Biopython code that builds the backbone (N, CA, C, O; Angstrom):
import numpy as np
from Bio.PDB.StructureBuilder import StructureBuilder

atoms = [
    (1, "MET", "N", (0.851, -1.176, 0.000)),
    (1, "MET", "CA", (0.000, 0.000, 0.000)),
    (1, "MET", "C", (0.897, 1.240, 0.000)),
    (1, "MET", "O", (1.778, 1.379, 0.848)),
    (2, "ILE", "N", (0.665, 2.129, -0.951)),
    (2, "ILE", "CA", (1.469, 3.334, -1.051)),
    (2, "ILE", "C", (0.940, 4.416, -0.114)),
    (2, "ILE", "O", (1.712, 5.077, 0.580)),
    (3, "GLU", "N", (-0.345, 4.586, -0.099)),
    (3, "GLU", "CA", (-0.917, 5.593, 0.791)),
    (3, "GLU", "C", (-2.043, 4.973, 1.597)),
    (3, "GLU", "O", (-2.694, 4.021, 1.166)),
    (4, "ARG", "N", (-2.250, 5.521, 2.744)),
    (4, "ARG", "CA", (-3.328, 5.097, 3.626)),
    (4, "ARG", "C", (-4.121, 6.346, 3.919)),
    (4, "ARG", "O", (-3.716, 7.167, 4.742)),
    (5, "ASN", "N", (-5.254, 6.497, 3.249)),
    (5, "ASN", "CA", (-6.091, 7.685, 3.412)),
    (5, "ASN", "C", (-5.309, 8.973, 3.155)),
    (5, "ASN", "O", (-5.476, 9.964, 3.866)),
    (6, "GLY", "N", (-4.452, 8.946, 2.129)),
    (6, "GLY", "CA", (-3.704, 10.145, 1.771)),
    (6, "GLY", "C", (-2.478, 10.400, 2.633)),
    (6, "GLY", "O", (-1.806, 11.416, 2.456)),
    (7, "VAL", "N", (-2.173, 9.502, 3.561)),
    (7, "VAL", "CA", (-1.030, 9.662, 4.456)),
    (7, "VAL", "C", (0.029, 8.636, 4.048)),
    (7, "VAL", "O", (-0.300, 7.547, 3.576)),
    (8, "LEU", "N", (1.284, 8.987, 4.232)),
    (8, "LEU", "CA", (2.363, 8.065, 3.907)),
    (8, "LEU", "C", (2.183, 6.741, 4.634)),
    (8, "LEU", "O", (1.794, 6.709, 5.802)),
    (9, "SER", "N", (2.469, 5.650, 3.934)),
    (9, "SER", "CA", (2.414, 4.338, 4.560)),
    (9, "SER", "C", (3.708, 4.097, 5.341)),
    (9, "SER", "O", (4.684, 4.835, 5.203)),
    (10, "LYS", "N", (3.689, 3.067, 6.147)),
    (10, "LYS", "CA", (4.871, 2.688, 6.920)),
    (10, "LYS", "C", (6.063, 2.435, 5.991)),
    (10, "LYS", "O", (7.190, 2.817, 6.306)),
    (11, "THR", "N", (5.811, 1.791, 4.850)),
    (11, "THR", "CA", (6.877, 1.492, 3.894)),
    (11, "THR", "C", (7.521, 2.761, 3.369)),
    (11, "THR", "O", (8.745, 2.835, 3.262)),
    (12, "GLN", "N", (6.719, 3.758, 3.041)),
    (12, "GLN", "CA", (7.270, 5.020, 2.539)),
    (12, "GLN", "C", (8.089, 5.727, 3.616)),
    (12, "GLN", "O", (9.163, 6.259, 3.333)),
    (13, "MET", "N", (7.586, 5.734, 4.842)),
    (13, "MET", "CA", (8.336, 6.374, 5.926)),
    (13, "MET", "C", (9.649, 5.643, 6.170)),
    (13, "MET", "O", (10.679, 6.273, 6.410)),
    (14, "LEU", "N", (9.614, 4.325, 6.109)),
    (14, "LEU", "CA", (10.799, 3.517, 6.364)),
    (14, "LEU", "C", (11.900, 3.787, 5.345)),
    (14, "LEU", "O", (13.078, 3.829, 5.700)),
    (15, "LYS", "N", (11.523, 3.971, 4.082)),
    (15, "LYS", "CA", (12.517, 4.244, 3.046)),
    (15, "LYS", "C", (13.344, 5.476, 3.378)),
    (15, "LYS", "O", (14.523, 5.550, 3.032)),
    (16, "GLY", "N", (12.743, 6.421, 4.034)),
    (16, "GLY", "CA", (13.439, 7.648, 4.386)),
    (16, "GLY", "C", (14.460, 7.499, 5.492)),
    (16, "GLY", "O", (15.332, 8.355, 5.643)),
    (17, "VAL", "N", (14.374, 6.431, 6.271)),
    (17, "VAL", "CA", (15.303, 6.273, 7.394)),
    (17, "VAL", "C", (16.247, 5.084, 7.234)),
    (17, "VAL", "O", (17.247, 4.993, 7.945)),
    (18, "LEU", "N", (15.946, 4.183, 6.319)),
    (18, "LEU", "CA", (16.776, 2.984, 6.192)),
    (18, "LEU", "C", (18.231, 3.282, 5.837)),
    (18, "LEU", "O", (19.138, 2.618, 6.338)),
    (19, "GLU", "N", (18.457, 4.266, 4.985)),
    (19, "GLU", "CA", (19.848, 4.591, 4.630)),
    (19, "GLU", "C", (20.646, 4.961, 5.876)),
    (19, "GLU", "O", (21.779, 4.512, 6.048)),
    (20, "GLY", "N", (20.059, 5.773, 6.738)),
    (20, "GLY", "CA", (20.738, 6.148, 7.979)),
    (20, "GLY", "C", (20.968, 4.955, 8.874)),
    (20, "GLY", "O", (22.027, 4.840, 9.491)),
    (21, "CYS", "N", (19.996, 4.062, 8.958)),
    (21, "CYS", "CA", (20.140, 2.857, 9.778)),
    (21, "CYS", "C", (21.233, 1.949, 9.230)),
    (21, "CYS", "O", (22.021, 1.388, 9.992)),
    (22, "VAL", "N", (21.282, 1.806, 7.912)),
    (22, "VAL", "CA", (22.321, 0.993, 7.283)),
    (22, "VAL", "C", (23.696, 1.600, 7.560)),
    (22, "VAL", "O", (24.628, 0.880, 7.917)),
    (23, "LEU", "N", (23.827, 2.905, 7.400)),
    (23, "LEU", "CA", (25.111, 3.560, 7.694)),
    (23, "LEU", "C", (25.524, 3.333, 9.150)),
    (23, "LEU", "O", (26.699, 3.091, 9.427)),
    (24, "GLN", "N", (24.577, 3.407, 10.072)),
    (24, "GLN", "CA", (24.890, 3.215, 11.484)),
    (24, "GLN", "C", (25.416, 1.805, 11.747)),
    (24, "GLN", "O", (26.400, 1.633, 12.466)),
    (25, "ILE", "N", (24.770, 0.810, 11.174)),
    (25, "ILE", "CA", (25.229, -0.567, 11.384)),
    (25, "ILE", "C", (26.604, -0.776, 10.766)),
    (25, "ILE", "O", (27.476, -1.390, 11.382)),
    (26, "VAL", "N", (26.802, -0.271, 9.556)),
    (26, "VAL", "CA", (28.104, -0.426, 8.892)),
    (26, "VAL", "C", (29.184, 0.342, 9.655)),
    (26, "VAL", "O", (30.344, -0.070, 9.664)),
    (27, "ALA", "N", (28.815, 1.445, 10.290)),
    (27, "ALA", "CA", (29.787, 2.205, 11.094)),
    (27, "ALA", "C", (30.209, 1.422, 12.334)),
    (27, "ALA", "O", (31.328, 1.583, 12.820)),
    (28, "GLN", "N", (29.323, 0.580, 12.844)),
    (28, "GLN", "CA", (29.624, -0.201, 14.046)),
    (28, "GLN", "C", (30.554, -1.367, 13.756)),
    (28, "GLN", "O", (31.416, -1.705, 14.568)),
    (29, "HIS", "N", (30.370, -1.986, 12.578)),
    (29, "HIS", "CA", (31.215, -3.129, 12.214)),
    (29, "HIS", "C", (31.051, -3.441, 10.733)),
    (29, "HIS", "O", (30.014, -3.167, 10.129)),
    (30, "GLU", "N", (32.091, -4.016, 10.173)),
    (30, "GLU", "CA", (32.049, -4.462, 8.787)),
    (30, "GLU", "C", (30.961, -5.535, 8.664)),
    (30, "GLU", "O", (30.840, -6.402, 9.529)),
    (31, "THR", "N", (30.185, -5.474, 7.604)),
    (31, "THR", "CA", (29.079, -6.417, 7.454)),
    (31, "THR", "C", (28.780, -6.673, 5.993)),
    (31, "THR", "O", (29.243, -5.940, 5.119)),
    (32, "TYR", "N", (28.009, -7.707, 5.725)),
    (32, "TYR", "CA", (27.568, -8.016, 4.367)),
    (32, "TYR", "C", (26.045, -7.967, 4.328)),
    (32, "TYR", "O", (25.390, -7.933, 5.369)),
    (33, "GLY", "N", (25.492, -7.965, 3.127)),
    (33, "GLY", "CA", (24.065, -7.721, 2.938)),
    (33, "GLY", "C", (23.133, -8.583, 3.761)),
    (33, "GLY", "O", (22.260, -8.058, 4.452)),
    (34, "TYR", "N", (23.298, -9.898, 3.703)),
    (34, "TYR", "CA", (22.384, -10.781, 4.424)),
    (34, "TYR", "C", (22.469, -10.552, 5.929)),
    (34, "TYR", "O", (21.447, -10.532, 6.615)),
    (35, "GLN", "N", (23.674, -10.380, 6.439)),
    (35, "GLN", "CA", (23.855, -10.114, 7.876)),
    (35, "GLN", "C", (23.170, -8.804, 8.255)),
    (35, "GLN", "O", (22.562, -8.708, 9.321)),
    (36, "LEU", "N", (23.261, -7.823, 7.411)),
    (36, "LEU", "CA", (22.625, -6.523, 7.640)),
    (36, "LEU", "C", (21.105, -6.675, 7.731)),
    (36, "LEU", "O", (20.473, -6.108, 8.622)),
    (37, "VAL", "N", (20.530, -7.432, 6.815)),
    (37, "VAL", "CA", (19.081, -7.689, 6.847)),
    (37, "VAL", "C", (18.706, -8.350, 8.170)),
    (37, "VAL", "O", (17.716, -7.969, 8.794)),
    (38, "GLN", "N", (19.483, -9.328, 8.597)),
    (38, "GLN", "CA", (19.186, -10.034, 9.848)),
    (38, "GLN", "C", (19.272, -9.095, 11.057)),
    (38, "GLN", "O", (18.459, -9.191, 11.977)),
    (39, "GLU", "N", (20.245, -8.199, 11.056)),
    (39, "GLU", "CA", (20.379, -7.244, 12.163)),
    (39, "GLU", "C", (19.202, -6.276, 12.197)),
    (39, "GLU", "O", (18.688, -5.957, 13.269)),
    (40, "LEU", "N", (18.779, -5.813, 11.038)),
    (40, "LEU", "CA", (17.625, -4.913, 10.984)),
    (40, "LEU", "C", (16.366, -5.628, 11.470)),
    (40, "LEU", "O", (15.561, -5.046, 12.198)),
    (41, "ARG", "N", (16.197, -6.872, 11.072)),
    (41, "ARG", "CA", (15.042, -7.649, 11.538)),
    (41, "ARG", "C", (15.085, -7.860, 13.044)),
    (41, "ARG", "O", (14.053, -7.804, 13.712)),
    (42, "ALA", "N", (16.263, -8.101, 13.571)),
    (42, "ALA", "CA", (16.414, -8.369, 15.003)),
    (42, "ALA", "C", (16.003, -7.178, 15.872)),
    (42, "ALA", "O", (15.594, -7.358, 17.019)),
    (43, "VAL", "N", (16.110, -5.966, 15.331)),
    (43, "VAL", "CA", (15.725, -4.786, 16.117)),
    (43, "VAL", "C", (14.310, -4.319, 15.814)),
    (43, "VAL", "O", (13.872, -3.286, 16.320)),
    (44, "GLY", "N", (13.584, -5.087, 14.977)),
    (44, "GLY", "CA", (12.184, -4.771, 14.768)),
    (44, "GLY", "C", (11.765, -4.433, 13.354)),
    (44, "GLY", "O", (10.571, -4.287, 13.092)),
    (45, "PHE", "N", (12.707, -4.303, 12.432)),
    (45, "PHE", "CA", (12.361, -4.036, 11.034)),
    (45, "PHE", "C", (12.060, -5.365, 10.345)),
    (45, "PHE", "O", (12.791, -5.794, 9.452)),
    (46, "THR", "N", (10.985, -6.004, 10.767)),
    (46, "THR", "CA", (10.680, -7.361, 10.324)),
    (46, "THR", "C", (10.284, -7.450, 8.852)),
    (46, "THR", "O", (10.366, -8.526, 8.261)),
    (47, "ASP", "N", (9.862, -6.356, 8.258)),
    (47, "ASP", "CA", (9.446, -6.371, 6.858)),
    (47, "ASP", "C", (10.602, -6.149, 5.890)),
    (47, "ASP", "O", (10.409, -6.228, 4.677)),
    (48, "VAL", "N", (11.783, -5.876, 6.396)),
    (48, "VAL", "CA", (12.930, -5.586, 5.542)),
    (48, "VAL", "C", (13.404, -6.867, 4.865)),
    (48, "VAL", "O", (13.540, -7.914, 5.499)),
    (49, "ILE", "N", (13.653, -6.760, 3.563)),
    (49, "ILE", "CA", (14.156, -7.891, 2.787)),
    (49, "ILE", "C", (15.395, -7.456, 2.010)),
    (49, "ILE", "O", (15.686, -6.266, 1.885)),
    (50, "GLY", "N", (16.109, -8.441, 1.497)),
    (50, "GLY", "CA", (17.305, -8.146, 0.718)),
    (50, "GLY", "C", (17.029, -7.252, -0.474)),
    (50, "GLY", "O", (17.863, -6.425, -0.842)),
    (51, "GLY", "N", (15.851, -7.417, -1.084)),
    (51, "GLY", "CA", (15.493, -6.594, -2.230)),
    (51, "GLY", "C", (15.369, -5.123, -1.897)),
    (51, "GLY", "O", (15.391, -4.276, -2.790)),
    (52, "THR", "N", (15.240, -4.814, -0.613)),
    (52, "THR", "CA", (15.215, -3.424, -0.160)),
    (52, "THR", "C", (16.623, -2.950, 0.191)),
    (52, "THR", "O", (17.001, -1.820, -0.116)),
    (53, "ILE", "N", (17.392, -3.821, 0.835)),
    (53, "ILE", "CA", (18.702, -3.432, 1.366)),
    (53, "ILE", "C", (19.787, -3.376, 0.292)),
    (53, "ILE", "O", (20.606, -2.458, 0.301)),
    (54, "TYR", "N", (19.811, -4.326, -0.623)),
    (54, "TYR", "CA", (20.891, -4.343, -1.619)),
    (54, "TYR", "C", (20.936, -3.082, -2.478)),
    (54, "TYR", "O", (22.028, -2.574, -2.731)),
    (55, "PRO", "N", (19.806, -2.557, -2.936)),
    (55, "PRO", "CA", (19.878, -1.282, -3.675)),
    (55, "PRO", "C", (20.391, -0.125, -2.814)),
    (55, "PRO", "O", (21.070, 0.770, -3.318)),
    (56, "ILE", "N", (20.072, -0.140, -1.524)),
    (56, "ILE", "CA", (20.583, 0.900, -0.619)),
    (56, "ILE", "C", (22.098, 0.773, -0.516)),
    (56, "ILE", "O", (22.809, 1.776, -0.580)),
    (57, "LEU", "N", (22.596, -0.447, -0.358)),
    (57, "LEU", "CA", (24.050, -0.655, -0.286)),
    (57, "LEU", "C", (24.724, -0.178, -1.570)),
    (57, "LEU", "O", (25.776, 0.458, -1.513)),
    (58, "GLN", "N", (24.135, -0.475, -2.719)),
    (58, "GLN", "CA", (24.701, -0.022, -3.995)),
    (58, "GLN", "C", (24.716, 1.502, -4.084)),
    (58, "GLN", "O", (25.696, 2.099, -4.529)),
    (59, "LYS", "N", (23.624, 2.116, -3.658)),
    (59, "LYS", "CA", (23.536, 3.578, -3.700)),
    (59, "LYS", "C", (24.582, 4.212, -2.778)),
    (59, "LYS", "O", (25.261, 5.161, -3.171)),
    (60, "LEU", "N", (24.713, 3.693, -1.562)),
    (60, "LEU", "CA", (25.691, 4.241, -0.609)),
    (60, "LEU", "C", (27.116, 4.039, -1.115)),
    (60, "LEU", "O", (27.974, 4.901, -0.928)),
    (61, "GLU", "N", (27.362, 2.903, -1.752)),
    (61, "GLU", "CA", (28.690, 2.639, -2.300)),
    (61, "GLU", "C", (28.980, 3.571, -3.476)),
    (61, "GLU", "O", (30.091, 4.088, -3.598)),
    (62, "LYS", "N", (28.002, 3.784, -4.328)),
    (62, "LYS", "CA", (28.169, 4.682, -5.478)),
    (62, "LYS", "C", (28.472, 6.110, -5.014)),
    (62, "LYS", "O", (29.228, 6.833, -5.662)),
    (63, "LYS", "N", (27.873, 6.510, -3.882)),
    (63, "LYS", "CA", (28.111, 7.845, -3.332)),
    (63, "LYS", "C", (29.378, 7.900, -2.472)),
    (63, "LYS", "O", (29.662, 8.926, -1.853)),
    (64, "SER", "N", (30.132, 6.810, -2.433)),
    (64, "SER", "CA", (31.391, 6.689, -1.659)),
    (64, "SER", "C", (31.179, 6.879, -0.162)),
    (64, "SER", "O", (32.067, 7.372, 0.535)),
    (65, "LEU", "N", (30.015, 6.493, 0.332)),
    (65, "LEU", "CA", (29.739, 6.564, 1.768)),
    (65, "LEU", "C", (30.120, 5.266, 2.459)),
    (65, "LEU", "O", (30.393, 5.246, 3.659)),
    (66, "ILE", "N", (30.135, 4.181, 1.694)),
    (66, "ILE", "CA", (30.632, 2.894, 2.167)),
    (66, "ILE", "C", (31.516, 2.319, 1.070)),
    (66, "ILE", "O", (31.456, 2.741, -0.085)),
    (67, "ILE", "N", (32.332, 1.356, 1.451)),
    (67, "ILE", "CA", (33.179, 0.677, 0.469)),
    (67, "ILE", "C", (32.986, -0.822, 0.655)),
    (67, "ILE", "O", (32.940, -1.322, 1.779)),
    (68, "GLY", "N", (32.875, -1.525, -0.458)),
    (68, "GLY", "CA", (32.683, -2.968, -0.417)),
    (68, "GLY", "C", (33.915, -3.701, -0.902)),
    (68, "GLY", "O", (34.561, -3.301, -1.870)),
    (69, "LYS", "N", (34.230, -4.793, -0.203)),
    (69, "LYS", "CA", (35.370, -5.633, -0.594)),
    (69, "LYS", "C", (34.938, -7.086, -0.528)),
    (69, "LYS", "O", (34.320, -7.527, 0.441)),
    (70, "MET", "N", (35.275, -7.816, -1.572)),
    (70, "MET", "CA", (34.986, -9.243, -1.592)),
    (70, "MET", "C", (35.964, -9.960, -0.671)),
    (70, "MET", "O", (37.172, -9.728, -0.713)),
    (71, "LYS", "N", (35.406, -10.841, 0.167)),
    (71, "LYS", "CA", (36.225, -11.619, 1.094)),
    (71, "LYS", "C", (35.717, -13.054, 1.098)),
    (71, "LYS", "O", (34.528, -13.299, 0.898)),
    (72, "PRO", "N", (36.623, -14.000, 1.328)),
    (72, "PRO", "CA", (36.186, -15.394, 1.398)),
    (72, "PRO", "C", (35.188, -15.592, 2.545)),
    (72, "PRO", "O", (35.280, -14.954, 3.594)),
    (73, "SER", "N", (34.260, -16.472, 2.317)),
    (73, "SER", "CA", (33.269, -16.803, 3.335)),
    (73, "SER", "C", (33.584, -18.183, 3.910)),
    (73, "SER", "O", (33.988, -19.082, 3.174)),
    (74, "PRO", "N", (33.405, -18.354, 5.207)),
    (74, "PRO", "CA", (33.621, -19.687, 5.775)),
    (74, "PRO", "C", (32.563, -20.685, 5.290)),
    (74, "PRO", "O", (32.729, -21.898, 5.424)),
    (75, "GLU", "N", (31.478, -20.155, 4.729)),
    (75, "GLU", "CA", (30.368, -20.997, 4.275)),
    (75, "GLU", "C", (30.022, -20.658, 2.827)),
    (75, "GLU", "O", (29.148, -19.823, 2.591)),
    (76, "GLY", "N", (30.671, -21.273, 1.870)),
    (76, "GLY", "CA", (30.307, -21.062, 0.472)),
    (76, "GLY", "C", (31.103, -19.981, -0.220)),
    (76, "GLY", "O", (32.267, -19.743, 0.101)),
    (77, "PRO", "N", (30.449, -19.315, -1.197)),
    (77, "PRO", "CA", (31.166, -18.331, -2.022)),
    (77, "PRO", "C", (31.564, -17.080, -1.245)),
    (77, "PRO", "O", (31.069, -16.819, -0.149)),
    (78, "SER", "N", (32.464, -16.323, -1.842)),
    (78, "SER", "CA", (32.907, -15.065, -1.232)),
    (78, "SER", "C", (31.721, -14.125, -1.047)),
    (78, "SER", "O", (30.720, -14.211, -1.758)),
    (79, "ARG", "N", (31.859, -13.228, -0.075)),
    (79, "ARG", "CA", (30.815, -12.232, 0.212)),
    (79, "ARG", "C", (31.418, -10.843, 0.084)),
    (79, "ARG", "O", (32.621, -10.645, 0.253)),
    (80, "LYS", "N", (30.546, -9.885, -0.221)),
    (80, "LYS", "CA", (30.974, -8.495, -0.280)),
    (80, "LYS", "C", (30.711, -7.873, 1.089)),
    (80, "LYS", "O", (29.563, -7.718, 1.505)),
    (81, "TYR", "N", (31.786, -7.522, 1.776)),
    (81, "TYR", "CA", (31.700, -6.896, 3.095)),
    (81, "TYR", "C", (31.819, -5.386, 2.936)),
    (81, "TYR", "O", (32.634, -4.891, 2.157)),
    (82, "PHE", "N", (31.000, -4.669, 3.680)),
    (82, "PHE", "CA", (30.966, -3.214, 3.590)),
    (82, "PHE", "C", (31.508, -2.575, 4.851)),
    (82, "PHE", "O", (31.269, -3.047, 5.963)),
    (83, "SER", "N", (32.242, -1.493, 4.658)),
    (83, "SER", "CA", (32.714, -0.672, 5.774)),
    (83, "SER", "C", (32.445, 0.793, 5.419)),
    (83, "SER", "O", (32.284, 1.145, 4.250)),
    (84, "ILE", "N", (32.403, 1.619, 6.433)),
    (84, "ILE", "CA", (32.053, 3.034, 6.230)),
    (84, "ILE", "C", (33.310, 3.834, 5.868)),
    (84, "ILE", "O", (34.417, 3.508, 6.295)),
    (85, "THR", "N", (33.113, 4.859, 5.092)),
    (85, "THR", "CA", (34.201, 5.761, 4.700)),
    (85, "THR", "C", (34.115, 7.036, 5.551)),
    (85, "THR", "O", (33.119, 7.247, 6.243)),
    (86, "PRO", "N", (35.142, 7.880, 5.508)),
    (86, "PRO", "CA", (35.043, 9.161, 6.215)),
    (86, "PRO", "C", (33.836, 9.987, 5.750)),
    (86, "PRO", "O", (33.167, 10.617, 6.570)),
    (87, "ASP", "N", (33.555, 9.988, 4.445)),
    (87, "ASP", "CA", (32.369, 10.698, 3.953)),
    (87, "ASP", "C", (31.093, 10.072, 4.521)),
    (87, "ASP", "O", (30.125, 10.773, 4.816)),
    (88, "GLY", "N", (31.104, 8.759, 4.667)),
    (88, "GLY", "CA", (29.962, 8.062, 5.242)),
    (88, "GLY", "C", (29.744, 8.449, 6.693)),
    (88, "GLY", "O", (28.605, 8.610, 7.132)),
    (89, "ARG", "N", (30.831, 8.599, 7.440)),
    (89, "ARG", "CA", (30.710, 9.029, 8.848)),
    (89, "ARG", "C", (30.126, 10.439, 8.930)),
    (89, "ARG", "O", (29.292, 10.724, 9.790)),
    (90, "ALA", "N", (30.570, 11.316, 8.031)),
    (90, "ALA", "CA", (30.033, 12.683, 8.004)),
    (90, "ALA", "C", (28.547, 12.658, 7.656)),
    (90, "ALA", "O", (27.758, 13.390, 8.253)),
    (91, "GLU", "N", (28.165, 11.824, 6.699)),
    (91, "GLU", "CA", (26.757, 11.692, 6.310)),
    (91, "GLU", "C", (25.931, 11.130, 7.460)),
    (91, "GLU", "O", (24.798, 11.558, 7.681)),
    (92, "LEU", "N", (26.493, 10.179, 8.188)),
    (92, "LEU", "CA", (25.802, 9.589, 9.337)),
    (92, "LEU", "C", (25.568, 10.642, 10.421)),
    (92, "LEU", "O", (24.496, 10.682, 11.023)),
    (93, "THR", "N", (26.549, 11.480, 10.667)),
    (93, "THR", "CA", (26.396, 12.563, 11.640)),
    (93, "THR", "C", (25.285, 13.519, 11.217)),
    (93, "THR", "O", (24.469, 13.934, 12.040)),
    (94, "ALA", "N", (25.257, 13.866, 9.932)),
    (94, "ALA", "CA", (24.211, 14.754, 9.417)),
    (94, "ALA", "C", (22.839, 14.088, 9.501)),
    (94, "ALA", "O", (21.854, 14.735, 9.857)),
    (95, "PHE", "N", (22.774, 12.805, 9.176)),
    (95, "PHE", "CA", (21.506, 12.075, 9.266)),
    (95, "PHE", "C", (20.982, 12.095, 10.696)),
    (95, "PHE", "O", (19.806, 12.377, 10.929)),
    (96, "LEU", "N", (21.855, 11.795, 11.649)),
    (96, "LEU", "CA", (21.436, 11.749, 13.048)),
    (96, "LEU", "C", (20.923, 13.106, 13.518)),
    (96, "LEU", "O", (19.914, 13.180, 14.220)),
    (97, "ARG", "N", (21.603, 14.163, 13.138)),
    (97, "ARG", "CA", (21.165, 15.519, 13.490)),
    (97, "ARG", "C", (19.777, 15.805, 12.905)),
    (97, "ARG", "O", (18.888, 16.299, 13.598)),
    (98, "ASP", "N", (19.610, 15.488, 11.625)),
    (98, "ASP", "CA", (18.332, 15.730, 10.960)),
    (98, "ASP", "C", (17.229, 14.856, 11.559)),
    (98, "ASP", "O", (16.108, 15.321, 11.765)),
    (99, "TRP", "N", (17.549, 13.590, 11.836)),
    (99, "TRP", "CA", (16.561, 12.676, 12.418)),
    (99, "TRP", "C", (16.104, 13.177, 13.789)),
    (99, "TRP", "O", (14.910, 13.159, 14.088)),
    (100, "GLN", "N", (17.032, 13.617, 14.610)),
    (100, "GLN", "CA", (16.675, 14.109, 15.943)),
    (100, "GLN", "C", (15.764, 15.332, 15.839)),
    (100, "GLN", "O", (14.812, 15.462, 16.608)),
    (101, "GLU", "N", (16.045, 16.208, 14.911)),
    (101, "GLU", "CA", (15.211, 17.397, 14.728)),
    (101, "GLU", "C", (13.796, 17.004, 14.291)),
    (101, "GLU", "O", (12.811, 17.495, 14.842)),
    (102, "ILE", "N", (13.706, 16.126, 13.308)),
    (102, "ILE", "CA", (12.398, 15.680, 12.833)),
    (102, "ILE", "C", (11.644, 14.947, 13.940)),
    (102, "ILE", "O", (10.459, 15.195, 14.161)),
    (103, "ASN", "N", (12.327, 14.059, 14.623)),
    (103, "ASN", "CA", (11.708, 13.295, 15.707)),
    (103, "ASN", "C", (11.185, 14.217, 16.812)),
    (103, "ASN", "O", (10.071, 14.029, 17.303)),
    (104, "ASN", "N", (11.967, 15.187, 17.192)),
    (104, "ASN", "CA", (11.536, 16.146, 18.224)),
    (104, "ASN", "C", (10.326, 16.952, 17.765)),
    (104, "ASN", "O", (9.407, 17.195, 18.548)),
    (105, "ASN", "N", (10.321, 17.367, 16.503)),
    (105, "ASN", "CA", (9.185, 18.125, 15.978)),
    (105, "ASN", "C", (7.911, 17.285, 15.977)),
    (105, "ASN", "O", (6.845, 17.772, 16.353)),
    (106, "VAL", "N", (8.020, 16.034, 15.558)),
    (106, "VAL", "CA", (6.851, 15.146, 15.546)),
    (106, "VAL", "C", (6.346, 14.934, 16.973)),
    (106, "VAL", "O", (5.138, 14.974, 17.210)),
    (107, "LYS", "N", (7.242, 14.712, 17.913)),
    (107, "LYS", "CA", (6.835, 14.529, 19.307)),
    (107, "LYS", "C", (6.102, 15.763, 19.829)),
    (107, "LYS", "O", (5.097, 15.639, 20.530)),
    (108, "ARG", "N", (6.602, 16.949, 19.490)),
    (108, "ARG", "CA", (5.943, 18.184, 19.936)),
    (108, "ARG", "C", (4.535, 18.299, 19.358)),
    (108, "ARG", "O", (3.598, 18.692, 20.053)),
    (109, "ILE", "N", (4.399, 17.956, 18.102)),
    (109, "ILE", "CA", (3.086, 18.042, 17.467)),
    (109, "ILE", "C", (2.102, 17.101, 18.137)),
    (109, "ILE", "O", (0.971, 17.493, 18.425)),
    (110, "PHE", "N", (2.508, 15.881, 18.388)),
    (110, "PHE", "CA", (1.597, 14.922, 18.996)),
    (110, "PHE", "C", (1.316, 15.255, 20.457)),
    (110, "PHE", "O", (0.223, 14.990, 20.957)),
    (111, "LYS", "N", (2.290, 15.828, 21.136)),
    (111, "LYS", "CA", (2.066, 16.251, 22.523)),
    (111, "LYS", "C", (1.067, 17.415, 22.534)),
    (111, "LYS", "O", (0.182, 17.465, 23.388)),
    (112, "LEU", "N", (1.208, 18.339, 21.597)),
    (112, "LEU", "CA", (0.265, 19.463, 21.500)),
    (112, "LEU", "C", (-1.138, 18.971, 21.166)),
    (112, "LEU", "O", (-2.134, 19.583, 21.555)),
    (113, "GLY", "N", (-1.202, 17.851, 20.436)),
    (113, "GLY", "CA", (-2.492, 17.298, 20.065)),
    (113, "GLY", "C", (-3.094, 16.405, 21.129)),
    (113, "GLY", "O", (-4.167, 15.835, 20.932)),
    (114, "GLY", "N", (-2.410, 16.278, 22.256)),
    (114, "GLY", "CA", (-2.936, 15.479, 23.355)),
    (114, "GLY", "C", (-2.601, 14.004, 23.261)),
    (114, "GLY", "O", (-3.116, 13.206, 24.045)),
    (115, "GLU", "N", (-1.740, 13.618, 22.310)),
    (115, "GLU", "CA", (-1.349, 12.210, 22.171)),
    (115, "GLU", "C", (0.106, 12.070, 22.545)),
    (115, "GLU", "O", (0.907, 12.983, 22.340)),
    (116, "GLU", "N", (0.442, 10.918, 23.098)),
    (116, "GLU", "CA", (1.853, 10.650, 23.421)),
    (116, "GLU", "C", (2.221, 9.244, 23.078)),
    (116, "GLU", "O", (3.365, 8.839, 23.281)),
]
sb = StructureBuilder()
sb.init_structure("model")
sb.init_model(0)
sb.init_chain("A")
sb.init_seg("    ")
for serial, (resi, resn, name, xyz) in enumerate(atoms, 1):
    if name == "N":
        sb.init_residue(resn, " ", resi, " ")
    sb.init_atom(name, np.array(xyz, "f"), 0.0, 1.0, " ", f" {name:<3s}", serial, name[0])
structure = sb.get_structure()
């Protein structure tokens, strides 16, 4: 569902924050696509699939925010492991600042509306 009564759906809202979440995980440790999907699911992003994450990884790599290197896997074929670049760290800092501002504004609106 793209819209719900003219309001953004959960999927649309999620697309706006997944890049920041992916950068945060990659900043914490080197990881590969499938492991990244599993980590996102473990924290509650249960609807996330590889078909969503792999294009994000490609986009971040194209923008030089992460770098991928093929490494042997203990189980089967080699995997592409991603690590964050200095530009990626700067982007992550900007994302966090912007996210906090948006989150605070939304909280204020709902508090003003009597909801919490």
